C-alpha positions, 0 to 999 in steps of 0.5 A, a space after each residue: 601407399 606411401 606417405 609423399 615427402 614434402 617438396 620444397 621451391 627455394 628462391 634464393 634472390 641473389 644465389 648465382 651459381 658460377 666457378 669464379 670466386 671474385 665477388 661470388 659471396 655464395 661461393 666465399 662464404 662457409 655454408 655447409 648447410 647449403 653445400 649439404 643439401 646440394 650434394 645430398 639432395 636432388 636439384 636443378 639449375 636454371 637460367 635465369 637471364 637472357 630469352 630463356 626468361 623473357 628478356 633481349 640476349 644479353 639482359 640480365 634477369 632480376 627478382 620480378 623477371 625471374 619469380 614471374 616466370 618460375 611462377 607461371 612455369 613458362 617463358 613469360 614475355 617481359 616488357 623490355 624485349 616487347 618494347 624492343 621487338 615493337 621499335 624494332 617492326 615499327 608499331 612502337 611508333 604507330 601506338 594509339 595511345 602515343 599517338 593520341 599523346 601527340 595528337 592531344 599535344 599538338 592542338 594545346 600547343 604543348 609541350 611533352 615532358 618526359 620523365 625516366 629512367 636515362 640508362 641501358 641497365 633495362 631493369 627498371 627501363 631503358 634510354 633507347 625506349 626514350 629515345 625512340 618516343 623522343 623521335 616520334 614526337 619531334 618528328 611530328 613536330 611537338 617539342 620535347 623535353 627530357 627529364 632525366 633520372 639518372 640509376 646507379 643501381 642497374 648501372 655503375 654508380 657516377 655513370 649518369 655522364 654516359 646516358 645524358 
């Protein structure tokens, strides 16, 4: 019986594979060891965005998404896509926790204060989700105040005005 050889799973966050050199640090860097490993050892490429990792089509992946999926060994539906689907199929607007929140606000005469990211970056939140929440709350006759948190990381810096 032969001794098994070691296997290494090496995840390099941010080390994407694409042909273009512009703004592509791995392609522009001198990487002799990685070049040799890729040339001489078995390797594979993974799709790290969209439905292949449990995100909506066109949505970029991130560390959390990648690590969750590779650790599970299967596609794990991400919150972003599940919330999008719930809005699309109407179940979001019937969410028991949200309806209970609305009932308590109506009983107390209170105002809903929604504090969230207001961008379409989709990594830590999505503006469509807060719009849907504000819609169901105001449709129930409850006032809403949005405390907007701007991004600049998952969307371009100084783009907040596009979302306010």
